[in-house]
C-alpha positions as CSV (number, residue, x, y, z in Angstrom):
1,X,-22.1,53.7,-84.4
2,X,-24.7,54.2,-82.0
3,X,-24.1,54.6,-78.4
4,X,-26.6,51.7,-77.2
5,X,-27.9,49.4,-79.9
6,X,-30.7,46.7,-78.4
7,X,-32.2,44.1,-80.4
8,X,-35.1,41.7,-80.6
9,X,-35.3,42.4,-76.3
10,X,-38.4,40.6,-74.6
11,X,-38.9,40.0,-70.8
12,X,-40.7,37.5,-69.4
13,X,-41.9,37.1,-65.7
14,X,-42.8,33.8,-64.0
15,X,-46.2,34.0,-62.7
16,X,-48.4,31.7,-60.6
17,X,-50.4,31.0,-64.3
18,X,-47.4,30.6,-66.8
19,X,-45.2,33.3,-68.1
20,X,-46.2,36.9,-68.8
21,X,-44.7,39.2,-71.9
22,X,-43.9,42.3,-70.5
23,X,-41.4,42.9,-72.9
24,X,-42.1,41.9,-76.7
25,X,-39.3,42.3,-79.3
26,X,-38.4,45.5,-79.0
27,X,-35.4,47.3,-81.1
28,X,-34.1,50.1,-79.9
29,X,-30.8,52.8,-80.9
30,X,-29.7,55.8,-79.2
31,X,-26.7,57.7,-80.4
32,X,-24.5,60.1,-79.0
33,X,-25.9,63.3,-77.3
34,X,-29.3,62.3,-78.4
35,X,-32.4,62.4,-76.4
36,X,-35.0,59.9,-77.0
37,X,-38.5,59.8,-75.8
38,X,-40.1,56.2,-74.8
39,X,-43.8,56.6,-74.0
40,X,-46.9,54.9,-74.0
41,X,-49.4,53.4,-71.3
42,X,-48.6,51.9,-67.5
43,X,-47.8,48.6,-68.3
44,X,-46.6,49.1,-72.2
45,X,-43.0,47.8,-70.9
46,X,-41.1,51.2,-71.2
47,X,-39.2,51.1,-67.5
48,X,-39.3,47.1,-67.9
49,X,-37.0,47.6,-71.0
50,X,-34.9,49.9,-69.5
51,X,-34.3,47.7,-66.1
52,X,-33.2,44.8,-68.4
53,X,-30.8,46.7,-69.7
54,X,-29.4,47.9,-66.3
55,X,-29.8,44.2,-65.2
56,X,-31.8,44.9,-62.4
57,X,-34.8,42.9,-63.1
58,X,-35.6,40.1,-60.0
59,X,-35.1,36.4,-60.7
60,X,-38.7,35.8,-62.0
61,X,-37.6,37.7,-65.3
62,X,-36.4,36.3,-68.5
63,X,-34.7,38.5,-70.4
64,X,-33.5,37.2,-74.4
65,X,-32.1,39.4,-76.7
66,X,-30.2,39.3,-80.0
67,X,-27.8,42.2,-78.6
68,X,-27.2,44.9,-76.2
69,X,-24.1,46.7,-77.0
70,X,-23.3,50.0,-75.0
71,X,-20.3,52.3,-76.5
72,X,-19.5,49.0,-78.3
73,X,-19.1,46.8,-75.5
74,X,-21.4,43.6,-75.5
75,X,-23.4,44.0,-72.2
76,X,-25.2,39.9,-73.4
77,X,-22.2,38.4,-72.5
78,X,-19.9,40.6,-70.2
79,X,-19.4,39.4,-66.6
80,X,-20.7,40.9,-63.7
81,X,-17.7,42.6,-62.1
82,X,-17.1,44.3,-65.6
83,X,-20.6,45.0,-65.8
84,X,-20.7,46.8,-62.7
85,X,-17.8,49.7,-63.9
86,X,-20.3,50.4,-66.2
87,X,-23.7,50.5,-64.6
88,X,-23.8,53.5,-62.1
89,X,-20.4,55.1,-64.2
90,X,-21.3,55.6,-67.7
91,X,-24.6,54.5,-67.7
92,X,-26.8,55.2,-65.2
93,X,-30.5,55.7,-64.3
94,X,-33.1,57.6,-62.5
95,X,-36.0,55.6,-61.1
96,X,-39.0,56.5,-60.9
97,X,-39.7,55.5,-57.4
98,X,-37.0,57.4,-55.2
99,X,-38.5,56.4,-51.5
100,X,-37.8,52.8,-52.8
101,X,-34.3,53.2,-54.6
102,X,-32.5,55.3,-51.7
103,X,-31.4,53.0,-49.4
104,X,-33.8,54.0,-45.6
105,X,-30.4,53.0,-43.2
106,X,-28.1,55.5,-44.6
107,X,-27.8,58.9,-45.0
108,X,-28.2,60.5,-48.7
109,X,-25.1,62.2,-48.4
110,X,-23.4,58.8,-48.0
111,X,-25.3,57.0,-50.6
112,X,-24.0,59.4,-53.2
113,X,-20.3,59.8,-52.0
114,X,-20.4,56.0,-51.9
115,X,-21.1,56.4,-55.7
116,X,-18.1,58.6,-56.4
117,X,-16.0,56.4,-54.2
118,X,-16.6,53.5,-56.6
119,X,-16.5,54.7,-59.7
120,X,-14.5,57.4,-59.5
121,X,-12.1,56.7,-56.6
122,X,-12.2,60.3,-54.8
123,X,-11.1,61.0,-51.9
124,X,-12.9,62.0,-48.7
125,X,-12.8,66.0,-49.2
126,X,-13.2,65.4,-53.3
127,X,-16.5,63.3,-52.2
128,X,-17.6,66.1,-50.0
129,X,-17.2,69.1,-52.6
130,X,-18.9,66.7,-55.3
131,X,-22.1,65.9,-53.2
132,X,-22.6,69.7,-51.8
133,X,-21.8,70.5,-56.1
134,X,-24.4,68.2,-57.3
135,X,-26.8,69.1,-54.7
136,X,-26.9,73.0,-55.3
137,X,-27.2,71.7,-59.2
138,X,-30.9,70.0,-59.0
139,X,-31.7,72.8,-56.7
140,X,-31.5,71.4,-52.8
141,X,-31.4,74.0,-50.5
142,X,-28.6,74.1,-47.6
143,X,-26.8,71.0,-49.4
144,X,-24.4,70.8,-46.5
145,X,-27.2,69.7,-43.9
146,X,-29.6,67.4,-46.2
147,X,-26.4,65.2,-46.9
148,X,-26.9,64.2,-43.4
149,X,-30.3,63.8,-43.8
150,X,-31.9,60.0,-43.9
151,X,-34.8,59.4,-47.1
152,X,-37.7,59.8,-44.6
153,X,-36.1,62.8,-42.9
154,X,-36.8,64.2,-46.5
155,X,-39.9,64.8,-49.3
156,X,-40.5,62.4,-52.0
157,X,-39.4,65.5,-54.3
158,X,-36.8,66.2,-52.2
159,X,-35.7,62.6,-52.6
160,X,-36.1,62.9,-56.9
161,X,-33.3,65.4,-56.7
162,X,-31.3,63.6,-54.9
163,X,-31.7,60.2,-56.9
164,X,-30.8,62.5,-60.3
165,X,-28.4,64.2,-58.2
166,X,-26.8,60.6,-58.0
167,X,-27.6,59.6,-61.4
168,X,-25.5,62.6,-62.6
169,X,-22.9,62.5,-60.5
170,X,-20.3,60.3,-62.7
171,X,-21.3,62.5,-65.7
172,X,-22.6,59.3,-67.5
173,X,-22.5,58.6,-71.2
174,X,-25.8,57.4,-71.4
175,X,-28.6,58.5,-68.9
176,X,-31.8,56.8,-68.7
177,X,-34.7,58.8,-66.9
178,X,-37.9,57.1,-65.5
179,X,-40.7,59.9,-65.0
180,X,-37.7,62.2,-63.4
181,X,-40.0,65.3,-62.9
182,X,-43.0,62.8,-61.5
183,X,-42.6,64.3,-57.8
184,X,-41.7,67.7,-58.8
185,X,-43.5,71.2,-58.8
186,X,-43.4,72.8,-62.4
187,X,-41.3,75.1,-61.6
188,X,-38.3,72.3,-60.2
189,X,-39.5,70.3,-63.3
190,X,-38.3,72.8,-65.5
191,X,-34.7,73.3,-63.8
192,X,-34.2,69.8,-63.9
193,X,-34.8,69.6,-67.5
194,X,-32.9,72.0,-68.0
195,X,-29.7,70.8,-66.1
196,X,-30.3,67.5,-67.9
197,X,-30.3,69.4,-71.6
198,X,-27.2,71.2,-70.0
199,X,-25.8,68.3,-69.4
200,X,-26.3,66.4,-72.3
201,X,-24.9,69.6,-74.1
202,X,-21.4,69.7,-71.9
203,X,-20.8,66.0,-72.3
204,X,-22.6,65.1,-75.0
205,X,-24.4,62.5,-73.1
206,X,-27.4,60.3,-74.4
207,X,-30.7,60.5,-72.5
208,X,-33.3,58.5,-72.8
209,X,-36.9,60.0,-71.6
210,X,-39.5,57.4,-70.1
211,X,-42.5,60.1,-69.4
212,X,-46.3,60.1,-70.1
213,X,-45.9,63.9,-70.4
214,X,-46.3,64.5,-74.2
215,X,-45.6,68.4,-72.9
216,X,-42.2,67.4,-71.7
217,X,-41.9,65.4,-74.8
218,X,-42.4,67.9,-77.3
219,X,-40.2,70.3,-75.4
220,X,-37.3,68.3,-75.2
221,X,-36.9,65.2,-76.9
222,X,-35.5,64.7,-80.3
223,X,-36.8,61.5,-81.2
224,X,-39.9,59.5,-79.7
225,X,-40.6,55.8,-79.4
226,X,-43.8,54.6,-78.6
227,X,-44.6,51.3,-76.9
228,X,-48.2,49.3,-76.4
229,X,-47.9,46.0,-74.3
230,X,-44.7,45.7,-74.3
231,X,-44.2,46.1,-78.4
232,X,-42.7,49.1,-79.8
233,X,-45.4,50.8,-82.4
234,X,-44.1,53.9,-83.6
235,X,-41.2,55.5,-83.6
236,X,-40.4,59.0,-85.7
237,X,-38.2,62.3,-85.1
238,X,-40.6,64.6,-82.5
239,X,-41.7,66.8,-85.0
240,X,-43.2,64.8,-87.6
241,X,-44.6,62.6,-84.9
242,X,-47.1,65.6,-83.6
243,X,-47.7,66.9,-86.7
244,X,-48.1,63.4,-88.8
245,X,-48.7,59.8,-86.4
246,X,-49.0,57.3,-88.4
247,X,-50.3,54.3,-85.6
248,X,-53.8,54.8,-84.3
249,X,-52.7,54.4,-80.9
250,X,-50.0,57.4,-81.3
251,X,-52.9,59.2,-83.1
252,X,-55.3,58.4,-80.3
253,X,-52.7,59.5,-77.7
254,X,-52.1,63.0,-78.9
255,X,-55.9,63.3,-80.2
256,X,-56.9,63.4,-75.8
257,X,-54.1,66.2,-75.0
258,X,-56.0,68.9,-73.8
259,X,-54.5,71.7,-76.3
260,X,-55.7,69.7,-79.2
261,X,-59.4,68.9,-78.3
262,X,-62.2,70.6,-80.4
263,X,-64.9,69.9,-78.1
264,X,-65.5,70.1,-74.2
265,X,-65.2,66.8,-74.1
266,X,-61.7,65.2,-74.5
267,X,-61.5,62.0,-76.3
268,X,-60.5,58.9,-74.8
269,X,-59.3,55.7,-75.9
270,X,-61.8,53.0,-75.2
271,X,-60.6,49.2,-73.2
272,X,-57.6,48.7,-71.5
273,X,-54.2,47.7,-72.1
274,X,-54.2,43.8,-72.4
275,X,-52.9,41.7,-69.7
276,X,-51.5,38.1,-69.3
277,X,-54.9,36.2,-70.2
278,X,-56.9,38.7,-73.1
279,X,-54.0,39.2,-75.3
280,X,-55.3,38.9,-78.8
281,X,-53.6,36.7,-81.3
282,X,-52.8,39.6,-83.8
283,X,-52.3,43.1,-83.7
284,X,-52.7,44.0,-79.4
285,X,-54.3,47.5,-80.2
286,X,-56.7,45.8,-82.2
287,X,-59.7,45.5,-79.5
288,X,-59.3,49.4,-78.7
289,X,-59.1,50.3,-82.6
290,X,-61.7,51.9,-84.9
291,X,-59.9,50.7,-88.1
292,X,-59.1,47.1,-86.9
293,X,-60.8,43.8,-88.8
294,X,-60.2,40.4,-88.9
295,X,-56.5,40.3,-90.6
296,X,-55.8,42.8,-87.8
297,X,-57.5,40.7,-84.9
298,X,-56.2,37.3,-86.2
299,X,-52.3,38.4,-87.7
300,X,-49.1,40.5,-85.8
301,X,-48.6,42.8,-87.9
302,X,-45.0,43.9,-89.1
303,X,-43.1,47.1,-88.3
304,X,-43.6,49.0,-92.1
305,X,-40.9,51.2,-93.1
306,X,-39.4,54.7,-91.5
307,X,-41.3,56.4,-93.9
308,X,-44.9,55.5,-92.0
309,X,-42.5,55.6,-89.1
310,X,-42.1,51.8,-88.5
311,X,-45.8,51.5,-87.2
312,X,-46.6,48.6,-86.3
313,X,-50.2,48.4,-88.3
314,X,-51.7,46.8,-91.3
315,X,-53.4,50.5,-91.6
316,X,-50.4,52.8,-90.5
317,X,-52.8,56.5,-91.1
318,X,-51.6,59.1,-94.1
319,X,-51.5,62.6,-93.8
320,X,-54.6,62.9,-95.6
321,X,-56.4,60.2,-93.7
322,X,-55.0,62.5,-90.2
323,X,-56.5,65.4,-91.5
324,X,-60.0,64.1,-92.6
325,X,-60.3,62.6,-89.2
């Protein structure tokens, strides 16, 4: 049984001119101890889909789904009190913007100790010892002193490490990491990713890694889900995805990696992700796709079979076509 199971998740936001669909009929599964990477351009709905799972979207959002279950529990029909016991404890998230996620009115030590008090019921001495241990784990120097610092007294990278420490403090069963290493230098990036992988190995924690960094995906993930304009358009284990992407968008993303470039000028994907007013009636990638035809532009494609990476495309690429291009 999947640790996390999502079926037909959609998220719409109310705007002055109507409603905008940010996540469109997404299915997702994460097994115990698995590392799933979700990749895609900004605006593809990666973070929004996970925030919907956490119940952290604003009131302007309307979330619908056929199923959202975590560890055998139905999150869709669960009352708020029971959900609060899960969120932050068994199900935790590292947010992309630490400065807007930490409370500026309280010290970082108080905030991490409050999570330990609420979810684990530790006494004051145990909370302090655990907080120091967590700060040491994520590479925060002089942790005893840093516990009494406010977020504005620390750098963005330090605050990001505080967020990571807070997320792993209760040893969650599933951790969602939204660009967890964005504000960190390369050395600390490797340290944090190694820490998350080590925690996964020790506790069989599932890990959802939202990232733009395909190098991190290649080194860390076991399975990759590609999103575009709110839809999941391909999903494969990491090695087959890098070797043989089936959706033209996935292939274009990988072709833009510097290490794959065969010419001096890097290839790019023309155009932009469709917004509220330029959403095509057919395939959402059709305005930017060199393989698009009239059917693509007029009819929404359905996902293919697992042998083609569940590519949402009328013309999924085969191995021969990739070699030819």
